[in-house]
C-alpha positions as CSV (number, residue, x, y, z in Angstrom):
1,M,-1.0,-35.8,-46.8
2,T,1.3,-33.9,-49.3
3,I,0.8,-30.5,-49.5
4,K,2.7,-28.9,-52.5
5,I,3.2,-25.3,-52.9
6,V,2.6,-23.0,-56.0
7,T,3.4,-19.8,-56.6
8,D,3.9,-17.4,-59.7
9,S,7.1,-15.8,-61.0
10,T,6.8,-12.3,-59.0
11,C,8.0,-14.3,-55.6
12,D,11.9,-13.6,-56.8
13,L,13.1,-16.6,-54.8
14,P,16.5,-17.5,-56.2
15,E,15.9,-20.7,-58.6
16,Q,18.2,-23.4,-55.8
17,V,15.5,-22.6,-53.3
18,I,12.9,-23.2,-55.7
19,E,14.2,-26.3,-56.7
20,D,15.3,-27.6,-53.1
21,L,12.1,-27.1,-51.7
22,D,10.4,-28.2,-55.1
23,I,8.1,-25.1,-55.7
24,T,6.0,-24.6,-58.5
25,V,6.3,-21.7,-60.3
26,I,3.5,-20.2,-63.1
27,P,5.3,-17.6,-65.2
28,L,3.5,-14.9,-66.0
29,Y,3.6,-12.8,-69.0
30,I,5.6,-9.9,-70.7
31,N,4.6,-8.9,-73.8
32,I,6.6,-6.5,-76.1
33,G,4.9,-4.8,-79.4
34,E,3.2,-8.6,-80.8
35,E,5.1,-11.2,-79.3
36,G,4.7,-12.6,-75.7
37,Y,7.2,-14.0,-73.4
38,L,7.2,-16.3,-70.2
39,D,8.2,-14.6,-67.5
40,G,11.8,-15.6,-66.0
41,V,11.6,-18.3,-69.0
42,E,12.0,-16.9,-72.2
43,I,13.2,-13.7,-71.5
44,S,16.3,-12.8,-69.3
45,R,16.0,-10.5,-66.8
46,K,19.4,-8.6,-68.1
47,E,18.1,-8.5,-71.6
48,F,14.7,-7.1,-70.3
49,Y,16.0,-3.9,-68.2
50,S,19.3,-3.1,-70.7
51,N,16.5,-2.9,-73.7
52,L,13.2,-1.2,-71.2
53,P,14.0,2.3,-72.1
54,D,14.3,2.0,-75.6
55,Y,11.3,-0.1,-76.9
56,P,9.0,1.8,-79.3
57,T,6.2,0.3,-77.0
58,H,6.0,-0.1,-73.3
59,P,6.1,-3.6,-72.4
60,T,2.5,-5.0,-70.9
61,T,2.0,-7.9,-68.4
62,G,-0.6,-10.8,-68.5
63,T,-1.8,-13.3,-66.0
64,P,-1.9,-16.9,-67.2
65,G,-5.4,-18.6,-67.8
66,L,-7.7,-20.7,-65.8
67,D,-6.1,-23.3,-68.0
68,T,-2.9,-22.8,-67.1
69,F,-3.6,-22.6,-62.9
70,K,-5.9,-26.1,-63.9
71,Q,-3.2,-27.8,-65.7
72,T,-0.4,-27.1,-63.1
73,F,-2.7,-28.6,-60.3
74,Q,-3.3,-32.0,-62.0
75,D,0.5,-32.4,-63.1
76,L,0.8,-32.1,-59.1
77,A,-2.2,-34.2,-58.0
78,D,-0.8,-37.3,-60.7
79,K,2.5,-36.7,-58.6
80,G,1.0,-37.4,-55.8
81,A,-0.1,-34.1,-54.3
82,G,-2.7,-34.6,-51.3
83,E,-3.9,-31.0,-50.9
84,I,-1.9,-28.1,-53.1
85,L,-1.2,-24.2,-51.5
86,S,-1.2,-21.3,-54.8
87,I,0.0,-18.1,-53.3
88,H,0.3,-15.2,-55.6
89,I,0.9,-11.8,-55.7
90,S,-1.3,-8.8,-54.0
91,K,-5.1,-8.6,-55.3
92,S,-4.2,-5.1,-55.4
93,L,-1.4,-5.4,-58.0
94,S,-2.6,-7.8,-60.0
95,A,-5.3,-10.4,-60.8
96,T,-3.4,-13.3,-61.1
97,I,-5.0,-14.3,-57.4
98,D,-8.1,-13.7,-58.7
99,V,-7.6,-16.8,-61.7
100,A,-6.0,-19.1,-59.3
101,R,-9.3,-18.6,-56.8
102,K,-11.1,-19.4,-60.0
103,A,-9.2,-22.6,-60.8
104,A,-8.8,-23.6,-57.2
105,E,-12.5,-23.6,-56.9
106,A,-13.0,-25.4,-60.2
107,F,-10.4,-28.1,-59.4
108,K,-11.8,-31.4,-58.0
109,S,-9.5,-34.1,-57.8
110,I,-7.7,-32.5,-54.4
111,P,-8.4,-29.9,-52.3
112,V,-6.6,-26.4,-53.4
113,K,-6.2,-22.9,-51.4
114,A,-5.5,-20.2,-53.5
115,L,-4.0,-17.2,-50.8
116,D,-3.3,-13.6,-51.6
117,S,0.0,-12.9,-50.0
118,R,-1.0,-9.3,-49.9
119,Q,2.6,-8.4,-50.6
120,L,4.7,-8.4,-53.8
121,S,8.4,-10.1,-55.0
122,L,10.2,-11.3,-51.9
123,G,7.4,-10.5,-49.6
124,T,5.6,-12.8,-51.4
125,G,8.7,-14.7,-52.0
126,F,9.3,-15.4,-47.9
127,Q,5.2,-16.8,-47.3
128,V,6.2,-19.3,-50.5
129,Q,9.3,-20.3,-49.0
130,R,8.1,-20.6,-45.8
131,A,4.8,-22.9,-46.6
132,A,7.4,-25.2,-48.8
133,E,9.6,-25.7,-45.8
134,L,6.2,-26.0,-43.1
135,A,4.8,-28.2,-46.0
136,R,7.9,-30.3,-45.8
137,A,8.1,-31.0,-41.4
138,G,4.5,-32.2,-41.9
139,A,2.5,-29.3,-41.1
140,S,-1.1,-28.8,-41.8
141,M,-3.1,-26.9,-44.4
142,E,-4.4,-25.2,-41.0
143,E,-1.5,-24.2,-39.4
144,I,0.2,-23.0,-42.6
145,L,-2.2,-21.0,-43.5
146,A,-1.8,-19.6,-39.5
147,D,2.0,-18.9,-39.9
148,L,1.6,-17.1,-42.9
149,Q,-1.3,-15.3,-41.9
150,D,1.1,-14.3,-38.9
151,L,4.4,-13.7,-41.3
152,A,2.2,-11.1,-43.2
153,R,1.3,-8.7,-40.8
154,R,5.1,-8.7,-40.4
155,T,6.0,-8.0,-43.5
156,I,7.6,-4.9,-45.6
157,V,8.7,-4.0,-48.7
158,A,10.0,-0.8,-49.7
159,A,11.9,0.9,-52.7
160,R,13.2,4.1,-54.0
161,L,12.6,4.5,-58.0
162,S,15.4,6.3,-60.1
163,T,11.7,7.8,-62.0
164,L,8.3,8.1,-62.0
165,E,8.8,7.5,-65.8
166,F,8.2,3.6,-66.0
167,L,4.7,4.6,-64.0
168,R,3.6,6.8,-66.4
169,R,4.5,4.8,-69.3
170,S,3.0,1.4,-68.0
171,G,-0.4,3.2,-67.0
172,R,0.2,2.8,-62.9
173,L,1.2,6.5,-62.3
174,N,-2.8,7.2,-60.7
175,M,-2.3,3.9,-58.6
176,F,0.5,5.5,-56.6
177,M,0.7,9.2,-57.4
178,T,-2.4,10.7,-57.9
179,G,-2.2,14.7,-58.6
180,L,1.6,15.0,-58.9
181,G,1.2,15.7,-62.7
182,S,4.0,16.1,-64.1
183,L,6.9,16.2,-62.1
184,L,8.6,13.1,-63.3
185,Q,11.9,14.4,-61.8
186,L,10.8,13.0,-58.6
187,K,12.2,10.0,-57.0
188,P,9.4,8.1,-55.7
189,I,9.8,5.9,-52.8
190,L,7.0,2.8,-52.8
191,T,6.3,0.8,-50.0
192,M,3.8,-2.5,-49.8
193,V,2.1,-3.2,-46.2
194,D,-0.4,-5.9,-45.6
195,G,-1.6,-5.5,-49.4
196,E,-1.4,-1.6,-49.2
197,P,0.4,0.2,-51.9
198,T,1.7,3.8,-50.4
199,S,4.3,5.9,-51.9
200,T,6.5,8.9,-50.5
201,R,8.5,11.7,-52.6
202,V,11.4,13.1,-52.5
203,R,13.9,15.0,-54.5
204,T,17.0,13.5,-54.5
205,T,18.3,10.1,-54.5
206,P,20.2,10.4,-51.4
207,R,16.9,11.8,-49.7
208,A,14.9,8.6,-50.8
209,E,18.0,6.4,-49.4
210,E,17.1,8.1,-46.1
211,H,13.8,7.2,-46.1
212,L,14.2,4.0,-46.7
213,I,16.7,3.8,-44.0
214,Q,14.2,5.5,-41.3
215,E,11.8,2.7,-42.4
216,L,14.6,-0.2,-41.1
217,E,15.3,1.9,-38.2
218,K,11.4,2.4,-37.1
219,R,11.0,-1.5,-37.8
220,A,13.4,-3.1,-36.7
221,P,14.8,-6.1,-35.5
222,F,14.2,-8.3,-38.5
223,E,14.0,-11.9,-38.6
224,K,14.3,-12.1,-42.4
225,F,16.0,-9.5,-45.2
226,A,16.8,-9.6,-48.2
227,L,17.8,-6.4,-50.5
228,V,15.7,-6.3,-54.0
229,H,16.6,-4.0,-57.4
230,T,15.8,-3.6,-61.0
231,N,19.6,-4.0,-62.8
232,A,21.1,-2.4,-60.1
233,A,23.4,-4.8,-58.0
234,E,25.7,-2.3,-57.1
235,E,23.5,0.6,-56.1
236,A,21.9,-2.6,-53.9
237,E,25.5,-3.4,-52.2
238,A,26.2,0.1,-51.9
239,F,22.6,0.5,-49.6
240,R,23.1,-3.0,-48.0
241,K,26.2,-1.3,-46.5
242,R,24.9,1.5,-45.1
243,I,22.2,-0.4,-43.5
244,A,24.7,-3.4,-42.1
245,G,24.0,-2.2,-38.4
246,L,20.3,-2.8,-39.2
247,I,20.2,-6.0,-40.7
248,P,20.3,-9.7,-39.6
249,S,24.5,-10.8,-39.9
250,G,25.4,-13.3,-42.7
251,A,24.3,-14.1,-46.1
252,L,20.9,-12.3,-47.6
253,Y,19.4,-12.7,-50.5
254,S,20.2,-9.8,-53.2
255,M,17.4,-10.4,-55.8
256,D,16.7,-8.7,-59.2
257,I,13.4,-8.2,-59.1
258,T,11.3,-9.8,-62.2
259,P,10.2,-8.4,-65.8
260,V,6.6,-8.2,-64.5
261,I,7.0,-5.8,-61.8
262,G,10.3,-4.0,-63.6
263,A,8.2,-2.9,-66.3
264,H,6.4,-0.6,-63.9
265,I,9.1,0.8,-62.0
266,G,11.4,0.5,-64.3
267,P,15.6,0.3,-63.8
268,G,17.7,1.5,-61.4
269,A,15.3,0.6,-58.5
270,V,16.8,-0.4,-55.1
271,G,14.7,-1.4,-51.8
272,F,14.3,-4.5,-49.5
273,A,12.1,-6.7,-48.2
274,A,12.1,-7.5,-44.7
275,V,9.9,-9.5,-42.2
276,Q,10.0,-7.8,-38.5
277,E,10.8,-10.4,-35.7
278,G,7.3,-11.4,-34.1
């Protein structure tokens, strides 16, 4: 039975991977003033981050409606899918998985399973890629779900932000930084493990990067690793050189994080998504 994989635009996988593995991506929304844009379709990441500090009203983000998910599922069923696995950003960060689950329950043409990745960015993307690879190899839904549960348990995403200002503007400051008051000069490190967003606070960027390195040292070795950043490719490459001895050799992803996440963390963030060896 053919299993097709659906995800949302926060997965941050390279376009070539999405195309090669025939993954269906449902875009979330970026709202800038009175205008709404489909994430990754109607606004580029470079354009978004270049303009983010100067937007007169801070961008907001939105989740596609129930009908969008149901129509996506129907399109795949019409093309021959026997089952669908829909994998999405953590419930702790977005309502996307709730909408996907309601759509899956209401959809009757073929079985649909909606899965909370308990991650964001390439922490979700790694699961999506693995699911598509396993589905192509003929694995059953039960086998894929078991593999992803193990993968999620070994995955961490962490990044140092250049400022707290954009968390404040987006209204997400208290989610990560309760009690900080107006100490916006601090350099926060945000970490996601198994659906739990946590934070650490330091006063300089070098100290923030040292904290990230300590996390890597604690969790190495890794079977998968990627750099993530918000319009900071040069800084991400400099960080990669610092950690070369801790990460797998060879080509790795270095991905500009989707504006849906970047609207909250701002430009200049640098971090990683990694899966510990099992």
